[in-house]
N, C-alpha and C positions, 0 to 999 in steps of 0.2 A: 577605614571609616568613610562612609558615604553620607554627605549632608549638603545643605544649601549653604554656599559661601556667604559670609556676612562681613561688612566693614567692621574693623576693630574700633569699638566706640569707647570702652572704659579706659583702655590703654592703647596708644598708637602702635604698639609692637609687642612681640614676645621673643623668647629665645630658648634654645634647648640644645642638648649635646648630640642629638641623633641626625642622621641623614633623613631629610624630608622629601617625599615625592608627592607631587600634586598632578592630578589629571582632571580637566574640566570637561563637562558634558553639557552642551547647549548653553554655554554662558562664557563670559570672559571677565577678567578682573585685573586690577593694577595692584602690584605689590610695592612696598617701600622697603628697601634693604639699606638700613642705616642712612636713610635720606635719599638714596638713589632709586628712581622709579623704574619698574619693569612691568610690561604688559604680558599677561599670561593668556594665551589663546586656547580655545577648545581644540581637543584632539592632539595636544602635545603633552609629553611626559616631562614635567619640570622637576629637576633634582637639585638640591643644594644642602649644604651643611647648616643646621639651624643655630650654630653658635653665634652668628651675627644677628643682632636685633632685626626683626622683620615684621611686617604687618600688612593687612589688606586695607587699602585706602579707597577702592572703588570696585563695584561689581555691576556688570551689565548683563541682563538676561536673567531668566528664572530657572536655569538648569541646576545641575548638581556638581559637586566636587568630591573626588575620592582622594583621601590622604593616606599615605603610608609612611610610617616612621621605622627606620632601620638603624640598629646600632652599628658603630664602626667595626666592632669585633665581628659582627655578622657579615658585613661587607667584605672584610678581609678573608673570612673563612670561605667565601665564594671563589677566591682566586681570580678576580677580575684583572684584566690588563692594567698595569700600573698607571698608565696615562690617565685613566678615568678616576682612579682613587686619588691620584695627585691633584687633579682638577677639583675634586670635591673637598679635599682637606685644605686646599689653598683658598677656598671660599668662593669659587666660581658658581654661578647659577647657570645650569646647562639644560638643554632640551634636545629632543630628536630633531633631525633636519627637516623631516616631512611627516605629516600625520600617517599613522598606520591604520588602515580601515578596521582592523579587528581589536584595536586597543580599548575602545569603549566597552566592548563585550568582555574583554579580559579583566579590566579594572572593576567592572560591575560584578563579575563573578567572584573576584577576590574579596570584595567588600562583604558579599553575602556568605561566602564559604568560610571565611576566617572566623565568623561568629559561631560556627558550629562547635558544639562541645565534644570535639573529637580531635585528638592530637594528630591523627593521620591526615585529616583535612588541612590542618595548619601546616604540616610538613609539605603537603602538596602545593599549597599556596606559596610558601617560601621558595620552593623549588622553581615554580613558574616565574616568580618575581626575579629570582637569580638569573634565569634564562633571558628574561626581558632586559636586565641590566647588561648581560653579555652581548646581546644583540645591539643595544645602544652603543656599547664600547666599540664593537666591530664596525657598525655603520658610520660611526662618527657623530658629532653633535655640534649644535650651535651654542655659543656662549652669550647669554643674555646680559650678564653682569660680571665684571672682574672685580674681585675684592683686592685689597692691598696687602694681604698676607703673602709671603713668599711661598712658592711651590716647593715641595720636597717629596722625594720618593718615599712612600710609606712602607716601612719594613717592620717586621715583628709579628708574632702570632701568639696565641694562647694567653698565658697569664700576664705577660708583659703588656700586651695590647689592652687587656682588661684593666690593668693598673692605670694606663694612660687614659683610657676611656673614663674611668672614675675621676681622674684628675680634671679632665675636660668638663665633665658634668659638674664637679664641685665649683670650678671657676665660673661656668655658665650660670650657676644658681646663686653664687655668692660674690660676684665681682663688684657689686655696688657697695659691699661692706669693706672694712679695713682688714683685708686678708693679706697674708704674706706667702712667700714660697714655702716657709716652714709649715704654715697651716695646711697648704695643699699636700705636702709630703705626709704630714701626720694623719691626714684624712684617709690615706690609702695604706698607712702602716709602713712607710718606707723612710729611710734617712733622707734628709734634704739633698745630699750629694747624689745618692742613688736615684732619687726621683728626678732630679735635674738632668742627669745623664740619660735616663730612660726616655724622658719627655723630649729632649732635644733630638735623640736618635730617631724617634718615630714621627714626631710632629715637624721637626726641622727648625723649631724656634725654642729659645729658653723659656721656662715657665713665666718668668717675670715679663718678658717681651710679649708673650701671648696674652697674659693678664692685662697688660697695658692696652693692647690692640682691641681686646674685647670691650674694655672700658671706653675706648675711643669710638668704637662702633655704637655703643649705647649713647654716648654724647652726641654723635652725629645725628642719630635719630631724633633726639630731643631738640637739637638745634633746628632741624628741618621741619619737625612736625608739632612743636609745642611753642608756647609763649613764655616758657620759664626763663628767668634771668640766667645769664651765663654763670654766675657764681653758684646758683642753685644747681645748674646742670653739672658743674664740676664736682660738687659734693655728692649729688645723686649718682654720679657715674663711678664713685669710689676713689676719686683723687683727694689727697689730703690738703691741698691748697690750690688756690686759683693760679698761682704762678707755675706750679708743677703741671697743671692741666694745660695752660697756654704753651709751655715748653714742649710737652709731648705732642700736642696738636700741631704745632708749627713744625716740629721735626718730622712727623709722619706725613703731613699733607701740604707742607710749604705754604700755608696760609693760616690766618688766625680764625678762631671760632666765630668772631663777629663777621668776618669777610665771607666765611662759608655760609653762615645763616643768610646774609644778604644775597649771595648768589642763588641759594636754594629758593628764596622768595621771588627773585627777579625772573628766573627762567622756569620755575615750577618743578625742575628735576635737576639732578646732578649727572 
């Protein structure tokens, strides 16, 4: 999808279960990833997992942005080096080390060709995107932002990964509600024990821990980007009580929500 990038106005963030790729042409912008700011420059291929809340907070220039959304199942089918899949699933925001002169042409072509009502064109575009990811993996990349999720070698193919991807999507779309591990397992038609084993093997975290971390990412964004009261943020992020929110926040970040908010406002970024 090629379009003019805009600052998120209605909500300061969004989130999804796909790998997102951004490429800017003749403009640059600032992203906020759960309150941590990252500047995206033109000519760079920016890649990240959309599970953490993120949003555009500033745009400079009048150029275009090309967005690509890729499922984790598709990423794994490509057989990329495990180092890059590990980085993506651990929540890192990565980009190529130096601009590639022909990337602007590539991304422009992909945006136009994927619109064609012909499956062969779409297969060609996906094949070329796969090759570009392989080149990124082999060339190496710069990490613009480290998330706090632990890294884990991603294993699993086929139906197992599809189950996990559906669980990730369900959590991403429903983490602000009062959902449990049982709800996640039922959504994909698995027993809780099977779902927990499968999720831990592929993602490297228990379902409950991942759910807590997604909720904390949501809360960090609201603390940094909104004027909501901390109690409202706790409830909006899916925590059942203010005390459970404070305990989880302190355990993961070694600081309180109020201190985090103060720091974000004092220095403008985390």
